[in-house]
N, C-alpha and C positions, 0 to 999 in steps of 0.2 A: 335639348336638355334644359331642365329646370335650372336657373342659377343657383350656385351652392357657394358659400364662403369658404375660404381656405381652412378656417378653423374647423368648419363642419366636416369637410373632407378629412382633415387629420385625425378627428375623432373617430370618424367611421372606419379609417384603416388601422387606428391605433398606432399612428406615426408621430414622430417628432417634427414639428412644424418650424422651419427656418424661413420665414416670410411674414408679410402683413397678413395679420389674423383675419382682416375684414376683405382681403382681396378676393375677387369674385371669379369662379370658374364657370364656364358656359358650355364647355365641350371636353371631350377626351379623346386624345389621339395617341397612336402608338409609333408614328413616323414623323420625324420633325419637318418633313416637307409638307405635311398636311395641317400644320399649326396655323391657327387663326387667333385674332386677339381674344382673349379669354380662355384658352385651351390649357388643360392639364396635360402635360406631355409625360408619357410613359417611358422611362428609360430601361428598356430590357436589354439583357446581356445575352446575344445570340452566339452561335457558332463562328460567325464572321465579323460580326459588327457589335460593339459595346455602345449601346444607346447613351451612356453617361457622356460619352464624347461629344454629343450634339445637345446637351442640356443648355448650354449658353446660347448656342444658335437658336434654340427654340424659344427662349426667353426673348432674345432680341427681335424674333419675328412676331412676337406678341403673346407668347404663352404667359399665363399668370403665374405658374410655377410648375415644377417637375416632381414626379414620383419616382424616387431613387432608392437603391439598395446600398449606396455609398455617397458620401458627401460630395457636393459639387459647387462650383462658383457661380450659383444662380439661386433664386428663391426655390425652395424645394420641401417636401416631406419625405423624411427618411424612415424606411421600413426594412424588415428583414428580407422580404421577397416580394418583388413588384407584382408578380402573377397572383400570389395569395391576396396581397392588398387589393389588387383590381377586383377580385371576386367579393371581397369584404365591401367594398365601396358600392358595387352594383347591388348587393344584397341589402344594404342599408338605404341605398337610393330607391328601389323598388318598394320597400316598405314605407318610405316617405310618400311615395306617390300613391300608395293604397290608402293613406290616411286623409289625403287631400282630394281625391277624386274617385271615379268608379272606373277601373281598369281590369280588363279580363287578360290573363296571361294564358296563351296557347302555346304547348309544347308539342314538337313533332319529332318523331324518331322513326327509324326504320332502315334497313339495309339498302334499299333504293327508294327514290321518289321524294325524300325530304325537300329538296330544294324546289322541285316543281310543284309540290303541294303548296309550300310556303309562298311562292309567286303567285299561285292561284288565288290564295286567301288575301294576300297583300292587295290585290286588285279587286276583291270582292267585299271585303270588310271596311266599313267607313271609318275614318280617324284611326288607321292602324299604323303601326310601326313594325318594320320586319327587316332582316338582315340584307344587305347587299351581296349577292353571290352566295357563298356557303360558309358564312360566319357561324359555325356551330360547335366550336371547341371551348377550352377553358379561357381563351383570350377573346375570341370573336363573340360569343354569347353575351359575356358581360358588357363588351361595348355595345352591343345591340340594345340591351337594357338602358343603358346611359344615354342612349339616343332618344329614348321617350321623354315625354314631358307631361305636364299637368293637363294637356288637351288630348293626350292619347287614350283612346277607348279600348283598342285591342293592341296587345303586344304579341307578335308572332315569333316565336324563337324556335330555330332548329337545334336540336340535341343530338350530337353525333358522338361516337365512342369508337375507340380501337382497342378497348380492354375492360374488364369488370371495374365498376365503381366509378366510371368517368360520367355517366349520365346521372348517377346518384349525387355526385358533386355539384353538376349544373342545377339539378332540382333544389339543392340546398341553398343555391343562389336565387332562383327564381321558381319557387314552387308552382307548378301550372294549375290553373282552374279547369283547363281542358287538355287532356294528354291524347294525342293521335298517334296511334302506332300502326304503321303501313305495312310491313313485310319483315319477317325474319329470313334473311338469306345468308350468303357467305362472304359478304364484303368485310375486309380486314380480319378475316377467320384466322390470321396467325397470330393474334392476340388472345385466342379464346381456346378453351378446351372443348372444341367441337360445337356442333348446332346447339345443344343444350346450353352450352356457356353463352353463345350469341343471345339465345332467348332470354335468359336470365338477365343480361345486361340491359336489353330492351325494355324489359319489365321493370327495370328501376324508374323508368318514366312514370308509369302508373303507380308504383309504390310511392313515389314522391309528389302525389296530388296534393294540393292544399285541401284542407277540410271542406267537405262538400263538393268537391270537384267531380267531373265526369270523365270517363275514358271513352274514347271513339275508336272502335277496334275493327280490324278486318276480318270479317267473318269467314273469308276464303282461305285464310292461313291459320290452320289449327294452332300453331305455336302462339300466334298473336290472340286468337279467339280464348285460348286458356288464361290470358291475362285478366279476365273478367273477375277472377277471384280476388284481385287486389284492389277492386275498386267498389265504392258503395252504389255508384250507377253507372250504366254502360249504355252506349249507342253503337250500334253495328252498321257497317256498310259492307257491300259485296255484290257479286254479279247475280245472286238469286237466292234461293232458299228462304230462311227466315230473317234475313238481314233487314234492319229498320230503313236503310237507304239502299236502293238496288237500281241496277241499269237493265232495262228491257229493250228489245228490238234493236240490238247493237249491229251497225253497219260500218264499213270503212271505205273511204274514197281517197286513193292515193296516200294511204297512211293516216288520214284524219278520221277520227272516230266519232260516230254520231249515235246517240241513244235517246231513249225515253227514260227520264228519271221517274222512280217510284219511291215516295217518301212516306213511310208508314201506311203503306196501301194505296196512297193517292197518286194518280198519274200526272205527271207534269208536261210542259211543253217540251218538244225535242231540243236537245242540247248537241250542237256540233263543235267540236274542239278546234282550236286554231293549232294546237300542239299536235305534233306528229308521233305516231305510234300508238297501238292499241293499249299498251300497258299504261297510258296516261289516264285511261277510264277509271282505273283503281285510284289514282290521285285526285281525279275530279270528284268521285263519290266521297273520298274523305273530306274534300273541301266543302262539298255540298253538305254533308252531315254536320260539319263544324259551324259553318255559316248559319244553318237552321238552329243549331243549338245556341248560337249567339243571338237569335232573335230575329234574323232576317227571314222574310216570307220565302217560302221555297221556290216559287216563281221568279222572285227577284235575284235570289242567289244563283239560280240555274243560268238566267240570262247573262249575270256577271261573269260566271265561269266560262260560259260560251264565247265571251267577247274578250277574255283574258288573253294576252299575247305572251310569247316567250320572252323573257326579259333577262335571264342569267346566260352568260355566254357559254359556248361550247356544249350546249345540251339539246340534242336533236335540232340544231339550227339548219334549215334547209335553204340553199342557195341554188337558184337556177341560173347558170351562166349564159352569157349570150351566144357561146359557141355550142349549146345544146347539151352540155355536161351538167349534171345536178349533183351538188355536193351536201352530204349529211354530215354535219360536225357534231359529233357526240364524244368529243375527246377530253371532257373535264374529268371524268372518273369512269371506272370500269369495275363490274363484278361478274361472276358467272351468270347471275340472273339478268343484269342489264345488257350483258353481251348477247344472250339468246334473244332478248326483246328488241335490241338493236337490229340483229340480223333478219328478224321477222319484218321489221319496220323497213328495212332495205327493200325487201321484196314487194311490199305493199306500195312504197313510193315510187319504185321502178315501173310497176304496173305492166310487167311483161317485157320491158327492155332489159340491156345487159346490165348486170349487177357486179360491182367490185367491192369488196370488203377488205379494208386495210386495218389491221389489228395489231395494237402493241401490248406491252405487258400489263397485267393485272397486278398491281403492288399489294403488299401486305397480306399475301395468301398463305404465307408459312410453308408447312409441309404440304398442303393441298395444292401448291402451285402447279406442279406438273401436270396433275390429273385434270385441273381446272383448265388450263391452256389446251390440254389434248381434246377436251370436250369442245372447245371453240371450233378447233379444225373439223372434228367429227360432225359438229351441227351445220357447219358451212357447207359440207358436201352433202348432208342428207337433206338440207333445205333446197339446195339447187342453186347456191350461189355460184356465179359464172366463173370469178376470178377471186382468189383469196391471196392478199400480200400480207406477210407476217413481218414485222418490223422489231428487231432487238433480239437478243439473245435469250432474255427471260421469256419471251413468247414463243420460241421456237418449237416447242411440243405442239403447238397448234398447227404449224407447218408439216410436222412429222405426222400428225394424225390424219390430216387431209390427205397426204401421199398415201398413207397406209390404206385409207378409207376408199381410195378409187380415183384420186386426182392424178394427172399425169401432164407431161409437157409444161406448158406454162400457165396451166390452170390453177397451180398454187406455186407461190414463189416466197423466198425468204431473203431478206436484206438485212444488214446489220446496223445501218444508220438512216437518219431522216434524208440525207442527201440522196442515197441511193434509191430510197422509196420514191423521191420526187422525180428521179431520172426514169424510173421504170414506169410511173403513171405518164409522163410526158411522151413516151414512146407508144402508149397504147390507148390512152383515152380518145374516144370519138364521139361525136353528137349522139345522143340518146342514152348514153351511159349514165348510171347513177353510182356514186361512190360513197361509201360509208367510212369515216375515219373515227376509230373507237380504240381508247386506251385510257389507262390510269393517267391523271395529269403529270405525274412524275415521269412518265414514260416519254414525254416530249411531243407526242404526236399533234398536240394543239398547234405547234409551229407549222406542221404540214398543213393542217386544215386551214390555217390562216392564209398560207401561201396559195392554196388552191382556190380560196375564195377571193383573195386580193388579185389574183391574176387576171380575173375578170374585169376588176376596176382598172 
């Protein structure tokens, strides 16, 4: 972060400063345990914890001042709403960086693939800043903006939403020069009025483009391609057709995709991804199109994407245990589309070996929840997954569907807790098995995945 005076920060957030006006802020944190000398500590009021109670401790640990919505016994800036003030600070800070240097803001959205595409770009673009993990909401995204400084050339931002207007708010803070839209799926569908509502929400990214900005759109998704109407200039990516950036001669080797990129008709060198799952080809094409738009030669960008490693936790992370069991941990998030992709990846990685799918609840599905989970069980049987273990009451329709579709005996099982799931797997796993662990983060299946991986250590 570029150093800022306390007075500058107070002016940016329209707050009342109770501190030395010349004190310098060099970072912004939302957890008092992350404070370093020069930090601005954000005192959020949560369901269980009031951050104001830690203001004094934050300053004692080295924070310059605190951003608060009620007075505290520590240097602070008083505002009505800390979250709104954080957005205002990030907005003003990005505007300052734009006046002082050359920075390109890249916004990425889509029902699936945002974090993977962000990770690919962060490892491809030089002098880039990108969020750690999935900082894509009204708190995480502004914190990512504030992590940039005068040396940052590319600012890569995830922009997520669980309802209308969320992405529009994020683009009001950081209008993107490049808007990347991956797919319109059904993740978080409980917050929208059907698929059209989800598409309108994702289109807010393109509508929020900075003047002269470009939209990079998935030509394979009709709802995404239709967003071209909101952009002055469009670059498309896809598996074929008329897309500007395409993949040809696609092959798979134990779940890892290899393809020859075609950029505006020119064949490139073959790209073999380290990421697991055919669905990552879409993310790789989006990253390639974006990198080329940012000025990188296509060959250089393709080589960097091929070399990029998975860096975010619980996203198609493959561990081959010493006992011969392979674990695929994709437990960070889940939607109907990503469930289908993960089940196909399970088969590819297993390469003929026995497959075990452990699935938990897909959260925020609203009225579509039962049907969505039913489809998971149906697809598991139709794809030929050997064993399906469903964990948690919210995901139980997946078990019901598997039984109805044709599983019997112990081919499909339902358990209510993570502990029961662990016991089930302990009894059955043998060398050569490949296990997929997949569910929304809130389902808690990541704990099971960590246990399965840790067991080998």
